[in-house]
C-alpha positions as CSV (number, residue, x, y, z in Angstrom):
1,M,98.9,-30.9,9.2
2,A,96.5,-33.3,6.9
3,R,98.0,-34.8,4.0
4,F,95.6,-35.2,0.7
5,D,95.5,-37.3,-2.2
6,L,96.4,-35.9,-5.6
7,T,94.9,-38.3,-6.9
8,T,91.4,-38.6,-5.2
9,R,91.3,-34.7,-3.9
10,T,89.8,-35.7,-0.8
11,P,91.6,-35.0,2.9
12,P,91.3,-38.7,4.7
13,E,89.4,-38.0,7.3
14,L,86.4,-37.4,5.5
15,A,86.6,-40.3,3.4
16,L,82.9,-42.3,3.9
17,D,83.0,-45.9,5.4
18,E,81.6,-48.2,2.6
19,G,79.3,-49.2,5.6
20,A,78.0,-45.7,6.9
21,P,74.4,-45.1,5.9
22,G,74.1,-42.7,2.4
23,P,73.0,-38.8,2.4
24,L,69.4,-38.2,3.8
25,S,66.8,-36.0,1.6
26,V,64.8,-33.0,2.2
27,T,61.4,-34.8,2.9
28,E,63.2,-37.5,5.2
29,L,65.0,-34.9,7.5
30,L,61.7,-32.8,7.8
31,E,59.6,-35.8,8.5
32,R,62.4,-37.5,10.9
33,V,61.9,-33.4,12.7
34,R,58.7,-33.7,12.6
35,T,58.2,-37.2,14.4
36,S,60.7,-35.6,16.6
37,L,58.7,-32.5,17.8
38,E,55.7,-34.5,18.1
39,G,56.7,-36.8,20.2
40,E,58.2,-34.2,22.4
41,F,56.1,-31.4,22.2
42,G,52.8,-32.9,21.2
43,G,50.6,-31.7,23.9
44,I,52.0,-28.0,25.3
45,A,49.9,-24.3,25.9
46,V,51.7,-21.4,24.5
47,E,51.0,-18.1,25.5
48,G,51.2,-14.7,22.6
49,E,49.8,-12.4,20.9
50,I,47.8,-13.3,18.0
51,S,49.1,-11.4,15.1
52,N,49.3,-11.6,11.6
53,L,45.5,-13.2,11.3
54,S,44.1,-14.8,8.7
55,T,41.1,-16.4,7.0
56,P,40.8,-17.4,4.1
57,S,37.6,-18.7,2.4
58,S,38.3,-22.7,3.5
59,G,37.5,-21.5,7.2
60,H,41.0,-22.3,8.8
61,V,42.9,-19.2,10.5
62,Y,46.2,-18.4,10.1
63,M,48.6,-16.7,12.6
64,S,51.5,-16.1,14.4
65,L,51.8,-16.1,18.7
66,K,54.2,-13.9,19.5
67,D,56.0,-12.0,22.6
68,D,58.7,-9.4,22.8
69,R,61.4,-10.5,21.1
70,S,60.0,-13.9,18.9
71,A,57.0,-15.4,16.6
72,L,55.4,-18.9,15.8
73,R,54.0,-19.7,13.2
74,A,50.6,-21.3,14.1
75,A,47.5,-22.9,12.4
76,L,43.8,-23.1,13.7
77,F,41.7,-25.6,11.8
78,R,38.2,-25.1,10.8
79,N,37.0,-27.8,12.8
80,V,38.5,-25.9,16.3
81,R,37.3,-22.2,15.4
82,T,33.5,-23.4,15.0
83,R,34.0,-24.4,18.4
84,L,35.6,-20.8,19.6
85,R,33.2,-18.9,21.9
86,F,35.4,-15.7,20.3
87,V,36.8,-14.4,17.7
88,P,40.3,-14.7,17.2
89,E,41.9,-10.6,17.1
90,N,45.1,-9.5,15.8
91,G,46.4,-7.9,19.5
92,L,45.1,-10.3,21.4
93,K,46.8,-12.0,24.1
94,V,45.7,-15.9,24.4
95,V,46.4,-19.5,25.7
96,A,46.9,-22.0,23.0
97,R,47.6,-25.3,23.8
98,G,48.5,-27.6,20.2
99,R,51.0,-29.2,19.7
100,V,54.7,-28.1,17.5
101,T,55.2,-29.5,13.8
102,V,57.0,-29.0,11.1
103,Y,55.2,-27.4,7.4
104,P,57.4,-29.8,5.3
105,A,56.4,-27.8,1.7
106,R,58.2,-24.5,3.1
107,G,60.5,-26.1,5.9
108,D,58.6,-23.7,8.9
109,L,58.1,-24.6,12.0
110,Q,54.8,-24.2,13.3
111,M,52.0,-25.0,16.0
112,I,48.6,-27.1,15.1
113,V,46.6,-25.6,17.8
114,E,43.4,-27.6,18.8
115,S,42.1,-25.1,21.7
116,L,42.3,-21.6,22.5
117,E,41.6,-19.0,25.4
118,P,41.8,-15.7,25.9
119,A,44.4,-15.0,28.3
120,G,43.8,-13.5,31.9
121,L,39.7,-13.2,30.3
122,G,37.6,-15.8,29.7
123,A,36.2,-16.8,26.7
124,L,32.8,-16.5,27.2
125,M,33.0,-12.5,28.7
126,L,35.4,-12.0,25.4
127,A,32.4,-12.9,23.3
128,F,30.4,-10.9,25.3
129,E,32.4,-7.8,24.8
130,Q,32.7,-8.7,21.1
131,L,29.3,-8.8,20.6
132,R,27.9,-6.5,22.0
133,R,30.5,-3.8,20.2
134,R,29.8,-4.9,17.0
135,L,25.6,-4.9,18.0
136,A,26.5,-1.2,20.0
137,A,28.1,0.0,16.8
138,E,24.9,-1.2,14.4
139,G,22.9,1.0,16.5
140,L,20.5,-1.8,18.0
141,F,20.8,-0.4,21.6
142,D,20.2,3.3,20.3
143,A,17.5,4.4,22.2
144,G,15.4,5.5,19.3
145,R,14.8,2.1,18.6
146,K,12.8,1.3,21.8
147,R,9.1,1.2,21.6
148,P,6.3,1.4,24.3
149,L,4.9,-0.9,25.8
150,P,1.0,-1.0,24.9
151,R,-1.2,0.4,28.1
152,V,-3.5,-2.1,28.1
153,P,-2.6,-5.5,25.8
154,R,-4.8,-7.7,25.1
155,R,-2.7,-10.7,25.0
156,V,1.0,-11.3,26.6
157,G,3.3,-13.8,25.0
158,V,6.0,-16.1,27.0
159,V,9.6,-17.2,25.2
160,T,10.8,-19.1,28.4
161,S,11.0,-23.1,29.7
162,R,7.3,-24.8,29.8
163,T,8.7,-26.1,33.4
164,G,10.1,-23.9,36.4
165,A,9.4,-20.9,38.4
166,V,9.8,-18.1,35.6
167,I,6.4,-19.4,33.8
168,R,4.4,-19.4,37.4
169,D,5.5,-16.5,37.7
170,I,4.4,-14.3,35.5
171,V,0.9,-16.1,35.0
172,T,0.8,-15.4,38.7
173,V,1.2,-11.8,38.8
174,A,-0.7,-11.3,35.3
175,R,-3.8,-12.8,36.6
176,R,-3.4,-10.8,40.0
177,R,-2.8,-7.7,38.3
178,F,-5.4,-8.0,35.3
179,P,-7.1,-10.9,35.5
180,N,-9.1,-10.6,31.8
181,V,-5.3,-10.7,30.1
182,E,-3.7,-13.6,27.9
183,I,-0.6,-15.6,28.4
184,L,0.5,-17.3,25.4
185,L,3.3,-19.6,26.2
186,V,6.0,-20.6,23.4
187,P,7.7,-23.2,25.4
188,V,12.2,-23.3,24.1
189,R,14.9,-24.7,25.7
190,V,16.5,-21.9,27.2
191,Q,20.5,-23.4,27.8
192,G,22.2,-26.1,26.7
193,E,24.0,-26.5,22.6
194,G,21.1,-25.4,20.4
195,S,18.8,-23.4,22.8
196,A,19.7,-20.4,21.5
197,N,18.5,-21.3,18.0
198,E,14.8,-22.5,19.7
199,I,14.6,-18.9,21.4
200,G,15.5,-16.7,18.3
201,C,12.7,-18.6,16.1
202,A,10.1,-19.0,18.7
203,V,10.5,-14.6,19.1
204,R,10.5,-14.4,15.1
205,W,8.0,-16.8,15.1
206,L,5.1,-15.2,18.0
207,G,6.3,-11.6,16.9
208,Q,5.3,-12.3,12.9
209,S,2.1,-14.3,14.0
210,G,0.3,-10.7,15.2
211,R,-1.5,-12.4,17.8
212,V,0.4,-10.4,20.8
213,D,0.5,-7.2,21.8
214,V,3.6,-7.6,24.1
215,M,6.4,-9.7,24.6
216,I,8.2,-11.6,28.0
217,V,11.6,-13.4,27.1
218,G,13.8,-14.6,30.0
219,R,14.4,-17.4,32.0
220,G,15.8,-17.6,35.9
221,G,19.1,-16.9,37.9
222,G,22.1,-18.8,36.6
223,S,25.8,-18.9,35.5
224,L,27.5,-17.2,32.7
225,E,27.3,-20.5,30.7
226,D,23.8,-21.3,32.0
227,L,22.7,-17.8,30.5
228,W,24.5,-17.8,27.8
229,A,22.1,-18.7,24.9
230,F,20.4,-15.3,25.5
231,N,24.0,-13.4,24.6
232,E,24.2,-15.2,21.4
233,E,23.5,-13.1,18.0
234,V,20.6,-14.9,16.7
235,V,18.2,-14.3,19.8
236,A,19.4,-10.5,19.7
237,R,18.6,-10.1,15.6
238,A,15.6,-11.5,16.8
239,I,14.6,-9.6,19.5
240,A,15.8,-6.5,17.2
241,A,13.4,-7.2,14.3
242,S,10.6,-8.1,16.1
243,P,7.4,-6.2,15.3
244,V,6.0,-6.3,18.8
245,P,7.6,-4.8,22.0
246,V,9.9,-6.9,23.7
247,I,10.7,-7.2,27.7
248,S,14.0,-9.1,28.5
249,A,13.7,-10.5,32.4
250,V,17.1,-13.2,32.6
251,G,18.2,-14.1,35.5
252,H,18.6,-11.9,38.6
253,E,18.5,-8.0,38.9
254,T,22.5,-8.7,38.6
255,D,22.8,-10.5,35.7
256,V,23.3,-8.1,32.3
257,T,22.7,-10.3,28.5
258,I,23.3,-9.0,25.0
259,A,19.5,-9.5,24.8
260,D,18.9,-6.8,28.3
261,F,20.5,-4.5,25.2
262,V,18.6,-4.8,22.6
263,A,15.4,-5.4,24.0
264,D,13.0,-2.9,24.6
265,L,12.7,-3.0,28.2
266,R,14.8,-5.0,30.4
267,A,13.2,-6.5,33.3
268,P,14.9,-7.3,37.2
269,T,13.1,-10.3,36.9
270,P,10.2,-12.5,35.4
271,S,7.8,-11.3,37.9
272,A,8.8,-7.7,36.9
273,A,8.1,-8.5,33.3
274,A,5.1,-9.5,34.0
275,E,4.1,-6.6,36.2
276,L,5.6,-3.8,33.7
277,A,3.9,-6.2,30.4
278,V,0.1,-6.3,32.9
279,P,-1.5,-3.3,34.3
280,D,-3.0,-3.5,37.7
281,K,-6.7,-3.8,36.9
282,A,-7.4,-2.0,40.1
283,A,-5.7,0.5,39.7
284,L,-6.8,1.1,36.3
285,A,-10.4,1.4,37.8
286,A,-9.8,3.6,40.4
287,E,-8.2,6.0,37.5
288,L,-11.2,5.5,35.5
289,D,-13.4,6.3,38.5
290,E,-12.0,9.4,38.9
291,S,-11.4,10.3,35.5
292,T,-15.3,9.9,35.1
293,R,-16.2,12.1,38.4
294,R,-13.9,14.4,37.0
295,L,-16.0,14.4,33.5
296,R,-19.2,14.9,35.3
297,A,-17.4,17.7,37.2
298,L,-16.5,19.2,34.2
299,L,-19.9,18.8,32.5
300,T,-22.1,20.0,35.6
301,R,-19.8,23.3,35.8
302,K,-20.1,24.2,31.9
303,V,-24.3,23.4,31.9
304,H,-24.1,26.2,34.5
305,D,-21.9,28.3,33.1
306,G,-24.3,27.8,30.1
307,R,-27.6,28.2,32.1
308,I,-25.7,31.5,32.7
309,A,-24.8,32.8,29.5
310,I,-27.9,32.0,28.0
311,D,-29.6,34.5,30.6
312,R,-27.5,37.0,29.9
313,L,-27.6,37.4,26.5
314,T,-32.3,37.0,26.8
315,P,-33.1,40.3,25.4
316,T,-35.6,43.0,26.9
317,P,-37.8,44.8,25.1
318,A,-35.7,48.0,25.0
319,A,-33.0,46.0,24.2
320,L,-34.5,44.3,21.0
321,M,-35.3,47.1,19.7
322,R,-32.0,48.4,19.9
323,W,-30.7,45.9,18.3
324,V,-33.2,46.0,15.7
325,G,-32.5,49.8,14.9
326,D,-29.1,48.7,14.7
327,R,-29.2,46.2,12.0
328,R,-31.0,48.7,10.0
329,Q,-28.4,51.3,10.4
330,R,-25.8,48.4,9.2
331,I,-28.4,47.6,6.6
332,D,-28.8,51.1,4.8
333,E,-24.8,51.6,5.1
334,W,-24.1,48.4,3.2
335,S,-26.6,49.6,1.1
336,E,-24.6,52.4,0.0
337,R,-21.4,50.5,-0.2
338,I,-23.2,48.2,-2.6
339,E,-24.3,51.4,-4.7
340,R,-20.8,53.2,-4.7
341,A,-18.8,49.8,-5.3
342,A,-21.4,48.8,-8.2
343,R,-20.9,52.2,-10.1
344,R,-17.5,52.6,-9.6
345,R,-17.2,49.0,-11.3
346,T,-20.0,50.4,-14.0
347,A,-17.3,52.9,-14.6
348,R,-14.0,50.8,-14.9
349,G,-15.9,48.6,-16.9
350,R,-17.0,51.3,-19.7
351,D,-13.0,52.2,-19.1
352,E,-11.8,49.2,-20.1
353,L,-14.9,48.5,-22.8
354,A,-13.5,51.9,-24.5
355,A,-9.6,50.5,-24.2
356,I,-10.6,47.2,-25.6
357,T,-12.1,49.1,-28.9
358,A,-9.2,51.0,-29.2
359,R,-6.6,48.3,-29.4
360,W,-9.4,45.9,-31.4
361,R,-9.4,49.0,-34.0
362,A,-5.6,49.3,-34.3
363,V,-5.4,45.7,-35.0
364,G,-8.8,45.4,-36.5
365,P,-9.3,43.8,-40.6
366,E,-9.1,47.3,-42.3
367,R,-5.7,48.4,-39.9
368,R,-4.4,44.4,-40.9
369,I,-5.0,44.8,-44.7
370,E,-3.5,48.2,-45.1
371,V,-0.5,46.7,-42.9
372,G,-0.9,44.0,-45.6
373,R,-0.3,46.0,-49.0
374,E,2.0,48.3,-47.9
375,R,4.5,44.9,-46.9
376,L,3.3,43.5,-50.3
377,G,4.3,46.3,-51.8
378,R,7.5,46.4,-50.6
379,L,8.5,42.7,-51.4
380,R,7.5,43.4,-54.3
381,E,9.7,46.2,-54.9
382,R,12.8,43.7,-53.5
383,L,12.1,40.9,-55.6
384,H,11.8,43.1,-59.0
385,G,14.9,44.1,-57.8
386,N,16.2,40.9,-56.9
387,V,15.5,39.5,-60.7
388,R,17.2,43.1,-62.1
389,R,20.2,42.0,-60.4
390,T,20.4,38.5,-60.8
391,V,19.2,38.8,-65.1
392,D,22.1,41.2,-65.0
393,K,24.4,39.5,-63.9
394,R,23.8,36.4,-65.7
395,A,23.2,38.5,-69.2
396,A,27.9,39.5,-68.0
397,E,28.2,35.7,-67.3
398,L,26.4,34.8,-70.5
399,R,28.9,37.4,-72.6
400,E,32.1,36.7,-71.2
401,V,31.2,33.2,-72.5
402,A,29.9,34.2,-75.8
403,G,33.8,35.8,-76.1
404,R,35.2,33.1,-74.7
405,L,33.9,30.2,-77.3
406,G,33.7,33.1,-80.1
407,A,37.5,33.5,-79.4
408,L,37.8,29.2,-80.0
409,G,35.5,29.1,-82.9
410,P,36.4,28.2,-86.6
411,G,35.3,31.7,-87.5
412,A,38.1,33.3,-85.4
413,V,40.4,31.1,-86.8
414,L,40.0,31.9,-90.3
415,H,40.6,35.4,-89.4
416,R,44.0,34.4,-88.7
417,G,44.9,33.3,-92.2
418,F,43.9,30.1,-92.0
419,A,41.5,28.4,-94.7
420,V,39.4,25.0,-94.5
421,A,39.6,22.7,-97.8
422,R,36.8,19.9,-99.0
423,V,36.6,17.6,-101.2
424,A,33.4,17.0,-103.1
425,G,30.9,15.5,-100.9
426,G,32.3,18.1,-98.0
427,D,34.9,15.9,-96.1
428,V,37.2,18.2,-95.0
429,V,41.0,17.5,-96.4
430,R,43.1,16.5,-93.3
431,D,45.4,14.3,-95.3
432,V,47.5,15.7,-98.5
433,R,46.9,11.7,-99.1
434,Q,43.0,12.3,-99.3
435,L,43.6,14.4,-102.9
436,V,44.9,13.3,-106.7
437,S,45.3,15.2,-109.8
438,G,42.7,17.6,-111.6
439,M,40.4,17.2,-108.0
440,T,38.5,20.1,-107.5
441,V,38.5,21.4,-103.5
442,E,36.3,23.7,-102.3
443,V,38.1,26.4,-100.1
444,Q,36.6,28.4,-97.3
445,V,38.8,31.1,-96.1
446,A,37.2,34.4,-93.6
447,R,35.6,36.2,-96.3
448,G,34.0,33.9,-98.6
449,R,34.6,30.4,-100.3
450,F,36.5,29.8,-103.8
451,R,36.9,26.9,-106.1
452,A,40.6,25.1,-106.5
453,R,42.3,22.4,-108.3
454,V,45.0,19.9,-107.2
455,L,48.3,20.3,-109.8
456,G,50.8,17.6,-110.7
457,D,51.2,13.9,-109.8
458,D,52.7,14.8,-106.4
459,P,49.5,15.1,-104.1
460,G,51.8,17.3,-101.4
461,Q,52.4,20.0,-104.3
462,G,49.8,22.0,-103.8
463,A,47.0,23.6,-106.1
């Protein structure tokens, strides 16, 4: 058993050596761990499923890579995210390449992702499917949006490379089918960095210029990477917004791009696109000749039928007399009907006039005056009655007020035995100090007045 020093309370085997290094701070320890991890796991690849994905306004992507038993935090910064061909999603299985480090602020183990690829499916194919699903949900592929091509376009616009077989094939086929048609080329790069923006700008300009009746957008065959410009969203939205019909002619017949889904018509090859856009002049001429022949035959038949009808309508003298007799009889019938209708109308008018006269008399000036007089008499009686009732009511109220005033007046007080004394000059005696011995005062009682003289030296002794 180890012994303890009671003075220091420290086990001898735990005593620090004076020459040993001191304890590390948390930051120092995490920096050492991070340096060690980044040195040992500086360029690794991790396969896992994305979860807890978040993309704040900074543009960085934070997520977890997990398998069936563990999870690892991961960060994908904005400069790496802009180079991705696809959009990271929760539940997507990916292969992340980068370095393992420690985030000192929380002490968390995390992976800094420097490249990200879908596991088992190429990034381009995944980006293709993601954009296809999103644009389909917006309705950009709906058949109701597709517009028919013009029957005989005056000018055909072409968005493709200036060099190469595509423009040559389109011009050759168009000139062979309809030599009068005009071809307007807007040259663009059809692959490489920035080519999608060029194609989108060319489609928008050509559609808004009003110089073409139909547009062909395409290029020759190639790999998925070569055709990728026609799978970009900027090209798809430019084609969808075009005011003129667009034919997509990208690659060979087996190649499929997003532009094919959005365009009004997909052609398997650029040559086929020219055949779809430009009609065959010889076929149109033959169709026009056939239509002219049919029209002439129809007019000839109509003229022949018209002559037969005219011959049938040409009357003989007897038929003409019958026709005149029928018309005379019909005129007599119409005249009789008109006379009967006029008599009925006259009778109906008289009845209406009589009814109007009776109604006018019922509401005429004399009747109105009589009704007004009766109403005025009723109003006068009502007014007199209201005045009498009001006067009686006010008289009763006046008598009641007068009675109250009489009960409170000085006459009623005098009738109860009181008297009012006044000195010379008419002032009412209210204080005995107003009186002196021998003074004459006038006393008013309920019935009359009399004079009295004050006796005694003390005014308070009375009269």
